[in-house]
N, C-alpha and C positions, 0 to 999 in steps of 0.2 A: 686103387683109385688113383686116376692119375689126372691131377689139376696142374696148370702152368704156374710157374714159380711167381710171376707177377701177380695174379690172382690170389696166390695163397698167402704173399707177404703182404696184400692190402686188407686181406679178410681178417677182421679183429676175432679175439676170444671172446664168446658170448657174454655179456657183461653178468648175468647172474651167476654163472661159472666162476667169471674172476671174482666176483664178492664171495662166494663159498670158499673159495681160495682163501682170501684175504681173512674170513672169519675162522678159517682153520688154523691158518698159520699165527693168527692174532692170539688164540688160545694158547699155542704153543709157546708162543713168545712169554706170555704171562707166565707159563709153567716155569720157562727157562729163568725169567727174572726172579720168580719166588724161590726157586730152588738155590739161588745164588745170594738171597737174602737183600736183592735190592728194591723189592716191593713187598709190601704184606707183613713184614716182621716174622718170627720165629714159626709161625704157624703156617707161613706159605709154604714151607718144605714140603708138607704133605697136600698142597692143592692138587697135585695129579692125581694121587690115589683116591682122594675124595671125590674127584671129578669122574674118574674111571668107574667107581662105584654108583656114583649118582645117575651116570647117563650112559654107561654101556649096556649092552643087550645080553639077556640071558634067556634060553627058553622057557624056563620057569614063570617069567612074566607073560608071556604069549600064553602058557597053559593056564596060568590064574584067570587071565581075561576071558578064554575060552570056556573054562569050566564053571565060573561064576556069573559070567555076562555083565560084570561090572566093568564100566569103562575108567578104569582109574588113569587121569590125565599123567600121573607121575610115571606109570607103566607104557602108555600110549607113546609119550615123547622119546622113548627110548628106542623105538623104531626107527627114528628119525635123526637121532642125537647122538650115536655111536660113532658116526663118521668123524666128529668134530674131537674127539679126544684120542690121543694116541698114547702109546706106551713108552715112546722116544721120540728124540727130534729126529732121527733118522728116520723112522717110520713115516712122520709126518711130512718130510722134506719129500721124500720119495713119492708118497701118495699126492702130494700137492704138484708136484711137477708133472705127475701122469695125468692128473685132472686136468691142468692146463692145455697139455698137448693133445689129449683126446677130446675134449672139450672144444677145441680150435678145428680139429679134424672134422669131426661130426656135426659142429657148426658149419662147414661149408655147404652143406647140403640141408640141414634141418634150419628151421625157424630157432632163433636164441631161446625163446620161450619153451619150445619143443625139446630143447637140447636140456633144459631144467627140468623138465616133467620126465625126461628119461633118466636123470640123475636121482629124482626122487623117487621114481618107480622100482628103481634097481636098489636105492638103499632099503626100501621096505621088503623085496623080494630076497636080498641077501639075508635080512633078519628072520623073515618065514623059513628060508631054506635051512638056517641055523636051528631054527626051531624043531624042524621036520627030521634033519638028519644028524645034527649035533646032540651034545648030551645036555640035559636039562641045566646043568651047572656050568657048563663052559661059555666063556665070556667072549663077547664079541667087541672088539673095539678097531677104530681106525678108519680110513677112507677107501680101502682097497674094494669093497664089493660094488659100490656105486663108480668107480673106475672101470671095474669089471663090467659094469653095466654099459658103460661108455665104449666099451672093446666091442661088445654085444652090438651095439649099435651101428660101429664102425664096420664090424664084420657083416652085418646085414647090408649096409650099403654097398658095400665091396661085393658081395654074393649078387646082389642084383645087377650092378654094373657088369660084372662077368658073364651074368646070363644073358644080358641085351648084347654084349659083343660076342656070344656064341663060345666064349671059352670055358674051361673047366672051373666051377664054380667051389670046386673044393680049395682053389688057392685061397679062398676068402678066410679058410680058417687055420692059416699058418701062422697068424699072430697069436692066437690064443694056444694053438698047439705049443709054439715055442715057450710061451708063459708057463704051460703046464708042464712040460718037460724041465724047465728051470726050476719050478717047484718041486718037483720030483728029485731032481739032484740035489737042491739045497736041503729037503727033507731026509735022503738018505745020509747025508754028510752031518747033518746038525739036528735032526729031529724033525718030525712032521708037525706042523701046528694043527691045533684043533678048529680052527676058523676055516678051513678050507670049503665046508658046505656054503658058506655065505659068499665066497667068490665065485664059485659055481651058479648059485642061485642068482647072484647079480649080473652075471654074464647071460644066464638064460633068460632073466627078466628083460634086460636090454634087447637081446635079439628079439623076444615076442613082442615087444609093444612097439618096437621102431615101426613097423607098417603102419600103424595108427597115427604116428608122430609126423612121419615123412610128408611134406607138402603134397598135398592132393590126392595122397593114399598110394597105393601100389602101382597102379597105371601111370599117375602122372610122374612118379619117382622113376620108373623106366624110361619114359621119355626125356626127363630132364637129365639124366644120366647119359643118355646116348647124344644129345647135345653138347655136353661138356667134354665127351670122349675125344 
């Protein structure tokens, strides 16, 4: 997707995406201060672990909702809260930086609220994929599934643009292919993480919902991308 540098520099990060970044890093800051005894007293050392248990996602929560039909708020909130609790500062920082970068890229085409909806849909899609493919007791934490959803949105926009130019649309999938290859390499070297279904589900959801979120739908998006070429 080729946008001129002046337009890219002037185009701000969607405000709701910026707000999500601030909230996520704010939570991480509280964890860091608590772990160092700077706030909250001695019990603050366990804040991160408590938050992971209270706001992380497991497939068993979705199974309970599906089997009982009881819409327990404390279970439902986990479909949306898990991206805001991370197992480490490094995970939070990497996810946050990718959120800002990809939110800005996608926001160069989609409306700010549409980018936010893409984030929310991908968050839920990641949790559902974790339920469907992952183990019932495998935990899901961190902001990577919605980030992969933004990658899905970016891939879709690039896929449409390449099609409008008559170029090979396979090129649109280079970013996700590169990330998948990196995950494979790190998995071989350091062990595979159990939350990979959520990343895949986030990407698939982002790609799938993007046609509905693009301004004017698919046809208007093609015309817009042609004009920006």
